[in-house]
C-alpha positions as CSV (number, residue, x, y, z in Angstrom):
1,M,-27.1,-5.7,-42.1
2,I,-24.0,-7.9,-42.6
3,G,-20.8,-6.4,-41.3
4,A,-22.5,-4.0,-38.9
5,S,-20.1,-3.0,-36.3
6,R,-20.8,-3.8,-32.7
7,K,-20.4,-1.3,-30.0
8,T,-18.0,-2.1,-27.2
9,R,-19.3,-1.8,-23.7
10,A,-17.2,0.4,-21.5
11,F,-17.0,0.3,-17.7
12,G,-18.8,3.2,-16.0
13,P,-17.0,5.3,-13.4
14,I,-18.5,3.3,-10.4
15,K,-17.4,0.0,-11.8
16,T,-14.0,1.4,-12.7
17,A,-13.5,2.7,-9.2
18,M,-14.6,-0.7,-7.7
19,L,-12.3,-2.6,-9.9
20,S,-9.4,-0.3,-9.1
21,A,-10.0,-0.6,-5.4
22,I,-10.1,-4.4,-5.7
23,L,-6.8,-4.4,-7.6
24,V,-5.2,-2.1,-5.0
25,V,-6.4,-4.3,-2.1
26,L,-5.0,-7.4,-3.9
27,V,-1.6,-5.8,-4.5
28,L,-1.4,-4.5,-0.9
29,G,-2.5,-7.9,0.5
30,T,0.1,-9.7,-1.5
31,V,2.8,-7.3,-0.3
32,E,1.5,-7.7,3.3
33,V,1.8,-11.5,3.0
34,A,5.3,-11.2,1.5
35,V,6.5,-8.9,4.3
36,R,5.0,-11.2,7.0
37,V,6.7,-14.3,5.5
38,W,10.1,-12.4,5.5
39,V,9.6,-11.2,9.1
40,Y,8.3,-14.5,10.4
41,L,10.8,-16.8,8.8
42,F,13.9,-15.0,7.3
43,R,14.5,-11.7,9.0
44,D,16.6,-13.1,11.9
45,P,18.2,-16.6,11.8
46,A,18.0,-16.8,15.6
47,E,14.2,-16.4,15.8
48,R,11.1,-17.3,13.9
49,F,7.3,-16.9,14.2
50,D,5.6,-20.0,15.6
51,F,2.1,-20.1,14.0
52,A,0.9,-22.7,16.5
53,T,1.4,-20.3,19.5
54,G,1.1,-17.0,17.7
55,T,4.4,-15.5,18.9
56,F,8.1,-15.5,18.2
57,V,10.4,-18.3,19.4
58,L,14.1,-18.7,19.4
59,V,15.9,-21.2,17.3
60,P,18.2,-23.4,19.3
61,G,21.9,-23.2,18.5
62,E,24.7,-20.7,18.0
63,H,24.0,-17.9,15.5
64,A,26.9,-15.9,14.2
65,R,26.6,-12.1,13.9
66,V,28.8,-9.6,12.1
67,G,30.8,-7.5,14.6
68,A,29.3,-9.1,17.7
69,S,29.5,-12.3,19.7
70,P,27.2,-15.1,18.4
71,I,23.7,-15.5,19.9
72,Q,23.5,-18.5,22.1
73,V,20.2,-20.3,22.4
74,N,19.8,-23.5,24.4
75,S,17.9,-26.6,23.3
76,R,14.7,-25.3,25.1
77,G,14.6,-22.1,23.2
78,F,16.0,-19.6,25.8
79,V,19.1,-17.4,25.6
80,G,21.9,-18.8,27.8
81,P,23.2,-22.2,28.9
82,E,21.3,-25.4,29.3
83,F,19.4,-26.1,32.5
84,E,18.1,-29.1,34.2
85,E,14.4,-30.1,33.9
86,P,13.1,-31.1,36.3
87,R,15.2,-28.9,38.5
88,A,16.7,-30.0,41.8
89,L,14.6,-29.4,44.9
90,A,17.1,-26.8,46.4
91,V,16.8,-24.5,43.4
92,T,14.6,-21.4,43.0
93,R,13.7,-20.8,39.4
94,I,13.4,-17.2,38.2
95,V,12.3,-16.4,34.7
96,A,13.0,-13.0,33.2
97,L,10.3,-12.1,30.7
98,G,11.0,-9.3,28.4
99,D,11.8,-7.9,25.0
100,S,15.2,-6.9,23.5
101,C,16.1,-5.1,26.7
102,T,16.2,-8.5,28.4
103,F,17.4,-10.5,25.4
104,R,20.4,-8.4,24.4
105,P,23.1,-8.9,23.7
106,G,21.9,-12.5,23.2
107,T,24.9,-14.3,24.7
108,A,25.0,-16.6,27.7
109,A,26.9,-14.3,30.1
110,E,26.2,-10.7,29.1
111,P,22.4,-10.0,29.5
112,Y,21.2,-8.7,32.9
113,P,19.5,-12.0,33.8
114,A,22.9,-13.8,33.5
115,R,24.5,-11.1,35.7
116,L,21.6,-11.4,38.2
117,S,22.3,-15.1,38.4
118,L,25.9,-14.5,39.4
119,R,24.9,-12.1,42.1
120,L,22.2,-14.4,43.6
121,N,24.6,-17.4,43.6
122,S,27.6,-15.6,44.9
123,G,27.3,-17.0,48.4
124,N,28.2,-20.5,49.7
125,G,24.8,-21.6,50.8
126,A,23.3,-24.9,49.6
127,H,20.3,-23.2,48.0
128,R,20.8,-22.0,44.4
129,Y,19.0,-19.7,42.1
130,Q,18.4,-20.5,38.4
131,V,17.7,-17.4,36.3
132,I,16.3,-18.1,32.8
133,N,16.3,-15.4,30.1
134,A,12.9,-15.5,28.3
135,G,13.5,-12.3,26.4
136,I,13.1,-12.0,22.6
137,D,13.7,-9.0,20.3
138,G,10.5,-7.2,19.4
139,L,8.1,-8.6,21.9
140,D,5.2,-6.4,22.8
141,T,3.0,-7.3,25.8
142,Q,0.6,-9.4,23.7
143,L,3.3,-11.4,22.1
144,A,5.0,-11.8,25.5
145,L,1.8,-13.0,27.0
146,R,1.7,-15.8,24.4
147,R,5.3,-16.7,25.1
148,L,4.6,-16.8,28.8
149,M,1.6,-19.1,28.3
150,T,3.3,-21.5,25.9
151,K,7.0,-21.6,27.0
152,V,7.4,-20.2,30.5
153,T,4.5,-21.6,32.6
154,A,5.5,-25.1,31.7
155,L,8.8,-24.5,33.6
156,K,6.8,-23.8,36.8
157,P,8.9,-20.8,37.8
158,D,8.9,-19.5,41.4
159,I,9.4,-15.9,40.3
160,V,8.7,-14.1,37.0
161,T,10.2,-10.7,36.4
162,V,8.4,-8.6,33.8
163,Y,10.3,-5.9,31.9
164,L,8.0,-4.9,29.0
165,G,6.5,-1.9,27.3
166,W,9.1,-0.5,24.9
167,N,7.7,-2.1,21.8
168,D,4.1,-1.0,22.7
169,L,5.4,2.5,23.1
170,M,7.6,2.7,20.0
171,K,5.4,0.8,17.5
172,F,1.8,1.5,18.5
173,D,0.2,4.8,17.8
174,P,-1.0,6.4,21.1
175,A,-4.4,7.0,19.4
176,G,-4.9,3.3,19.4
177,Q,-3.9,2.7,23.0
178,V,-6.9,4.6,24.4
179,E,-10.6,3.5,24.8
180,R,-12.1,5.4,21.9
181,P,-14.7,3.6,19.7
182,G,-14.1,3.6,16.0
183,L,-10.9,5.5,15.5
184,A,-8.9,3.6,18.2
185,L,-10.0,0.2,16.8
186,M,-9.0,1.3,13.3
187,V,-5.6,2.5,14.5
188,R,-5.0,-0.8,16.4
189,V,-5.8,-2.8,13.2
190,M,-3.3,-0.6,11.2
191,D,-0.7,-1.1,14.0
192,R,-0.8,-4.9,13.4
193,L,-0.2,-4.7,9.7
194,W,3.5,-5.4,8.9
195,L,3.3,-3.4,5.7
196,I,2.3,-0.3,7.8
197,K,5.0,-1.0,10.3
198,G,7.6,-1.2,7.6
199,M,6.4,2.0,6.0
200,R,6.4,3.8,9.3
201,K,9.9,2.7,10.1
202,L,11.1,3.7,6.6
203,V,9.5,7.2,6.9
204,F,10.0,8.1,10.5
205,Y,13.2,6.3,11.3
206,Y,15.2,6.5,8.2
207,I,13.9,9.4,6.1
208,R,12.6,12.0,8.6
209,P,15.9,12.7,10.3
210,Y,17.4,13.9,6.9
211,F,14.7,16.5,6.4
212,S,13.9,17.8,9.8
213,A,15.4,17.9,13.3
214,P,13.4,17.0,16.5
215,A,12.2,19.9,18.7
216,T,14.2,20.4,21.9
217,G,14.0,22.7,24.9
218,P,10.9,23.9,26.7
219,A,8.9,24.4,23.5
220,S,9.2,20.7,22.7
221,R,6.6,19.9,25.3
222,T,3.2,20.5,23.7
223,G,1.2,18.6,26.3
224,A,0.1,16.0,23.8
225,F,0.9,13.1,26.1
226,G,0.8,14.9,29.5
227,N,-2.3,13.0,30.5
228,H,-2.0,10.1,28.1
229,R,-3.0,6.7,29.5
230,P,-2.1,3.6,27.4
231,V,-5.2,1.5,28.3
232,M,-4.5,-1.3,25.9
233,F,-1.0,-1.8,27.3
234,E,-2.3,-1.8,30.8
235,S,-4.8,-4.5,30.0
236,S,-2.1,-6.7,28.4
237,L,0.2,-6.2,31.3
238,R,-2.5,-7.3,33.7
239,L,-3.0,-10.4,31.7
240,V,0.7,-11.2,31.8
241,I,0.8,-10.7,35.6
242,R,-2.3,-12.9,36.2
243,A,-1.1,-15.6,33.9
244,A,2.2,-15.8,35.8
245,R,0.4,-15.9,39.1
246,N,-2.0,-18.6,37.9
247,A,1.1,-20.7,37.1
248,G,2.1,-20.5,40.8
249,A,4.8,-17.8,40.4
250,K,5.4,-14.6,42.3
251,V,5.6,-11.6,39.9
252,L,7.8,-8.5,40.0
253,V,7.5,-5.8,37.4
254,M,9.9,-3.1,36.3
255,T,9.4,0.4,34.9
256,L,11.2,1.6,31.7
257,P,14.4,3.6,32.2
258,S,15.6,5.7,29.3
259,V,18.4,7.9,28.3
260,V,16.0,10.6,27.0
261,S,15.7,13.7,29.2
262,D,14.3,17.2,28.9
263,D,17.7,18.9,28.8
264,M,19.0,17.0,25.8
265,T,20.2,19.1,22.8
266,L,20.4,17.9,19.2
267,D,24.1,16.9,19.7
268,D,23.1,15.0,22.8
269,L,20.4,13.2,20.9
270,R,22.8,12.2,18.2
271,R,25.6,11.0,20.6
272,A,23.1,9.0,22.6
273,G,21.6,7.3,19.5
274,V,18.1,8.5,20.3
275,V,15.4,7.3,17.9
276,F,11.8,8.5,18.0
277,P,8.6,6.5,17.9
278,Y,7.3,5.4,14.5
279,Y,4.5,8.0,14.3
280,S,4.2,11.8,14.2
281,S,5.6,12.8,17.6
282,Y,9.0,14.4,17.0
283,A,9.7,16.5,20.1
284,V,11.9,15.7,23.1
285,G,9.5,17.0,25.7
286,D,6.6,15.0,24.3
287,Y,8.8,12.0,24.2
288,V,9.6,12.3,27.9
289,D,5.9,12.7,28.7
290,L,5.0,9.6,26.6
291,I,7.6,7.4,28.4
292,A,6.4,8.8,31.7
293,S,2.8,7.8,30.8
294,Y,3.8,4.2,30.3
295,N,5.7,4.2,33.6
296,R,2.7,5.6,35.4
297,S,0.7,2.8,34.0
298,I,3.2,0.2,35.2
299,R,3.3,1.6,38.7
300,E,-0.5,1.7,38.8
301,V,-1.0,-1.8,37.6
302,A,1.6,-3.1,40.1
303,G,-0.2,-1.3,42.9
304,V,-3.7,-2.6,41.9
305,E,-2.4,-6.2,41.5
306,G,-0.4,-6.0,44.7
307,I,2.9,-7.1,43.4
308,P,6.4,-5.8,43.9
309,L,7.7,-3.0,41.7
310,V,11.3,-2.2,40.8
311,D,11.2,1.4,39.6
312,L,14.2,1.3,37.3
313,A,13.2,4.6,35.8
314,K,13.3,6.4,39.1
315,E,16.5,4.6,40.2
316,I,18.4,5.7,37.1
317,E,16.8,9.1,36.3
318,G,18.9,11.2,38.7
319,R,22.2,9.4,38.2
320,P,25.2,11.5,36.9
321,D,26.3,8.6,34.7
322,R,22.9,8.1,33.2
323,R,23.9,8.5,29.6
324,R,26.7,5.9,30.0
325,L,24.2,3.3,31.0
326,F,22.6,3.1,27.6
327,V,23.6,2.5,24.0
328,D,20.4,4.1,22.6
329,V,17.0,5.2,23.9
330,M,16.3,2.1,26.0
331,H,19.0,-0.6,25.5
332,L,21.5,-1.0,28.3
333,S,25.2,-0.8,28.0
334,E,27.4,-3.3,29.8
335,R,27.6,-0.9,32.7
336,G,23.8,-0.5,32.6
337,R,23.2,-4.3,32.7
338,E,25.5,-4.6,35.7
339,L,23.5,-1.8,37.5
340,V,20.1,-3.4,36.7
341,A,21.4,-6.8,38.0
342,D,22.5,-5.1,41.2
343,I,19.2,-3.3,41.7
344,L,17.2,-6.5,40.9
345,A,19.2,-8.6,43.3
346,Y,18.7,-6.1,46.1
347,R,15.0,-5.6,45.4
348,L,14.3,-9.3,45.2
349,R,15.8,-9.9,48.6
350,E,14.1,-6.8,50.0
351,S,10.7,-7.8,48.7
352,G,10.8,-11.1,50.5
353,L,10.5,-13.1,47.3
354,L,13.8,-14.9,48.1
355,S,12.9,-15.4,51.8
356,S,14.2,-18.7,53.2
357,S,10.9,-19.6,54.8
358,R,9.0,-19.3,51.5
359,I,11.7,-21.3,49.7
360,A,11.7,-23.9,52.3
361,R,7.9,-24.2,52.1
362,K,7.9,-24.6,48.3
363,T,10.7,-27.2,48.6
364,C,8.8,-29.2,51.2
365,L,5.7,-29.1,49.0
366,A,7.6,-30.3,46.0
367,L,9.1,-33.1,48.1
368,L,5.7,-34.1,49.4
369,D,4.4,-34.2,45.9
370,R,7.1,-36.5,44.8
371,L,6.6,-38.8,47.8
372,E,2.9,-38.9,46.9
373,R,3.7,-40.0,43.4
374,V,6.0,-42.7,44.7
375,R,3.3,-43.9,47.1
376,T,0.8,-44.1,44.2
377,D,3.3,-45.9,42.1
378,L,4.0,-48.4,44.9
379,G,0.3,-49.1,45.3
380,S,-0.1,-49.6,41.6
381,A,2.9,-51.9,41.5
382,R,1.5,-54.1,44.3
383,W,-1.8,-54.3,42.4
384,F,0.0,-55.3,39.2
385,V,1.9,-58.0,41.1
386,N,-1.2,-59.5,42.7
387,E,-3.5,-59.3,39.8
388,S,-1.4,-59.8,36.7
389,R,1.4,-62.1,38.1
390,Y,4.2,-59.8,37.0
391,P,7.5,-59.9,38.9
392,L,7.9,-56.9,41.1
393,D,10.5,-55.1,39.0
394,E,8.4,-55.3,35.9
395,A,5.3,-54.4,37.8
396,W,7.1,-51.3,39.1
397,A,8.1,-50.3,35.6
398,I,4.5,-50.6,34.4
399,A,3.2,-48.8,37.5
400,R,5.5,-45.9,36.8
401,A,4.1,-45.6,33.3
402,Y,0.4,-46.0,34.1
403,G,0.3,-44.7,37.7
404,S,-3.1,-45.3,39.3
405,D,-4.8,-45.4,35.9
406,R,-5.5,-49.1,36.0
407,A,-8.4,-48.8,33.5
408,R,-6.1,-47.4,30.9
409,Y,-3.7,-50.3,31.5
410,E,-6.5,-52.9,31.2
411,Q,-7.6,-51.2,27.9
412,A,-4.1,-51.5,26.6
413,R,-4.0,-55.2,27.6
414,Q,-7.3,-55.8,25.8
415,R,-6.1,-54.0,22.6
416,A,-3.1,-56.4,22.7
417,S,-5.4,-59.4,23.1
418,V,-3.7,-60.3,26.4
419,T,-5.8,-62.4,28.8
420,A,-5.6,-62.2,32.6
421,D,-3.9,-65.5,33.0
422,V,-1.4,-65.3,30.1
423,R,1.7,-63.1,30.6
424,P,2.7,-61.2,27.4
425,S,6.1,-61.9,26.0
426,A,8.9,-59.3,26.5
427,P,9.0,-58.3,22.8
428,L,5.2,-57.8,22.8
429,E,5.4,-55.7,26.0
430,R,8.1,-53.5,24.5
431,G,6.0,-52.9,21.4
432,L,2.6,-52.3,23.0
433,F,3.6,-50.7,26.3
434,P,6.5,-48.4,25.3
435,E,5.7,-46.1,28.3
436,S,6.5,-48.9,30.7
437,G,10.3,-48.4,30.3
438,F,11.0,-52.1,29.4
439,A,14.5,-52.6,27.9
């Protein structure tokens, strides 16, 4: 019949639920991407996320801050002054790998690596010590491993000090740090989502303190973390240590000192600027146990790997001025940075990492390596003089560029259509052999 009405087809409950779920995922995915773009590129003008290396890097230059001295990043992307590369033979290079506890306050002279440099170079000896600050705000052990592999190992450090763990402790739910199939994997995936990180910080850092107070006293220790073992942190820390050793460096690790103690009251917590991790734990006793579990892991990994340990937590724990050494849970005050530099300088010497015999051996090996390269270059230069009729000075320049790789040199000559008995003109040489150093 003409004009008969057609029935409209409605979604069933299953299709409606599926469509709703897809829309929710799309919205959350868009928000996640937006948060990542902001964190990676715009959150801090002094740092950005390098997609090629998968970790954060520092932006060279001086970056102004409100109410604080500007952050000073050298041309190589490290906090502090410029340094020579390659370094002089009589210089021991120490790289301090860490998070904000190593980076802050981000100036050339105030972080503890800069103070350590002053202490190690206070004598009148000919040998010098170069301490490079490789810390960046927010690095966990996995991000620090990538920074080590992409920025630090190329510097060929003699010693790498490792001060890591706070971002693993504060931002990663303990349920994801253990070996537990299913749940632990899901928790670790959630931990890596920036939208989840932002929501956790909003809820646990900003909102929770207005509605409830942390538990204090003996009742605040529930035993939740008494036997906790952060297995994933241990695994990443081992990788950091082994990567540094594979680069030829000696490694020294440090435990995590903190202002948090069992006897703190609510007023003490407020005065000390204590913030709690971004998950459900909200009790001082449990917090102390959680920090202790990470320090146990650091001590155990150092023992298994056979490397020196500087137990900052133990060194600082019983001091009467402990609370004056921190500006919050973990970040050191000026007095604290001075103390850490003193402890490190003493422990480096005590461990034998700065022994004169070891330094002399590395210096001799570096000198022999340079002499071997010069010998190779001289041999190549003689070949270029004999075979290609170059004057000695030009043959030497080409030899420095091509070394003993004469086949590559011959291929370059063939690409330039240069015959064995015709010497190329100087302009042609400059254009086709830029590595040779011709002026």
